[in-house]
N, C-alpha and C positions, 0 to 999 in steps of 0.2 A: 468525574468526567475526564477521560483521557484516552487517547488513541495509543496504539502499540505498533511498532514496526517489527515484523517477524523475519525469520531467517531467509526468506526468499529475496530480501533486500540485496541489491547488488552494489551498494555504496556509490551510486552515481552522482551524489551531491545535489540532485535537483531540488529536494525538499528543504534541506537545511537553511538556505538563505531566505526562503519564503515564509518561514514560521514567524508570525508576528510576536510570539512570546519567547523566542529563543529556547524552545522546549526540546528541540532536536539536537542531538550531539553525536559525534563519532565515537563508536565503541567497537570492540572486537566481538564477533566477526562482522557485524553490521551496525547501522545507525540505530539509535534508541530514542525513546521519548521520555522526558522527565515528566512523570505524572503530576507532579506538584505545579508545573508551569503550563501544561497543556489545557486549553479551554475548548479544543476542537474548533477553534476560530469563531465560536459563538460571540455575537455582538460585533465582530470585525468583518466577517465574510459570510456569504450564504453557504459555502462549502468549505470543508477543511482544505487548506491550501496545500498541505503535503500530499493528500490523496489526489487533488486536482492535477498536480504536476507529475505524480509518480508514474513512470513508464512500466512498472512491473505489476501485473495483475495479482491481487491477493497479498501484497507486501505490507499493506497498512490495514489494520483491523480495529474495530471499535471494542468497547468493554465486553460485548457478548461474543467476541472473536469472529464477527461477521466482516468479511472483506469489503472495504469501501470501493475497491475496483475489483469486483468478482471476475472469475474466469469468463472470457468472452466480451467483457465490457469495453476493452480497449481494441481488441482485434475484430470484433464482430462475429467471431466464430463461437457457436454455442458449445458448452461443455460436452454435450452428447456427440456433436459432430467431430470435435477434437478427439474424443475417445475412439470414435469409429475410425478416424484417419490413423491414429496411432496404432490401433489393432491391425489395420490393413498393412501398414508399413512393417510391423513386427512379423506379420505372416509371410512376407516376401523372402 
């Protein structure tokens, strides 16, 4: 049981101080999670604290590589709408 921080992490430092197990550490090019320390906050909190504070959608994933903050979860913009807007902008 361990979460992973992927390359979309922007090193904002929001998650590191919230981790109750000190499982998050600074690495290059982004923060990492020590799988031996990460408990996904089970027993401490209802939700993983790193994902609850993370401002980047898709930056923290579970063991199945499913984003805990999937695209649209923080902005309210659905992935289909975002793709349509990006296509419209690209066509200009």
